[in-house]
C-alpha positions as CSV (number, residue, x, y, z in Angstrom):
1,M,-159.5,-155.1,50.3
2,I,-159.8,-154.4,53.8
3,S,-157.0,-155.4,55.9
4,N,-157.2,-156.3,59.6
5,N,-155.5,-153.2,60.8
6,H,-158.0,-151.1,59.1
7,S,-161.1,-153.2,60.3
8,G,-161.4,-151.3,63.5
9,L,-160.7,-147.9,62.1
10,I,-163.4,-148.5,59.2
11,Q,-165.9,-149.5,61.8
12,F,-165.4,-146.2,64.0
13,L,-165.7,-144.1,60.6
14,Q,-168.8,-145.8,59.8
15,E,-170.6,-146.1,63.3
16,E,-169.3,-142.9,64.8
17,L,-168.6,-140.5,62.2
18,S,-171.4,-141.9,59.5
19,I,-168.8,-142.1,56.7
20,S,-170.1,-144.0,53.8
21,S,-168.7,-147.2,52.6
22,S,-168.1,-145.7,49.1
23,S,-166.3,-142.8,50.5
24,I,-164.0,-145.4,52.3
25,Q,-163.6,-147.4,49.4
26,V,-162.5,-144.4,47.2
27,A,-160.0,-143.8,50.0
28,L,-158.7,-147.3,50.1
29,R,-158.4,-147.2,46.6
30,H,-156.0,-144.1,46.8
31,C,-154.1,-145.5,49.5
32,E,-153.1,-148.9,47.2
33,Q,-152.2,-146.3,44.6
34,D,-150.2,-143.8,46.8
35,P,-149.5,-145.3,50.0
36,G,-150.5,-142.9,53.0
37,P,-152.1,-143.0,56.3
38,L,-155.9,-143.6,55.6
39,P,-157.5,-140.9,57.8
40,M,-155.3,-138.4,56.0
41,V,-156.2,-139.4,52.3
42,L,-160.0,-139.3,53.7
43,W,-159.2,-135.6,54.6
44,Q,-157.2,-134.9,51.5
45,Y,-159.9,-135.9,49.1
46,G,-162.5,-133.9,51.0
47,L,-164.3,-137.0,52.4
48,I,-164.2,-136.1,56.0
49,T,-163.7,-132.7,57.6
50,L,-160.8,-131.3,59.5
51,E,-163.0,-132.1,62.8
52,Q,-163.6,-135.6,62.0
53,L,-159.9,-136.0,61.1
54,E,-159.0,-134.9,64.8
55,K,-161.8,-137.3,66.1
56,V,-160.2,-140.1,64.2
57,Y,-156.7,-139.4,65.6
58,D,-158.2,-139.0,69.1
59,W,-159.9,-142.5,68.7
60,M,-156.7,-144.0,67.2
61,E,-154.8,-142.9,70.1
62,T,-157.1,-144.5,72.7
63,A,-157.7,-147.7,70.4
């Protein structure tokens, strides 16, 4: 279910932001039904805060 392009991001979400794997799985299921960027889906469903979303995009720029 986790694609290679998401593996680094998921590792960052879990290790740096302490996002639960269940929250990530919920977001991944929503991405399958309605494709969109994983960080935005997490934020839209209230699984991460706006501050965490900014950290994710900062990380993505440097990764």
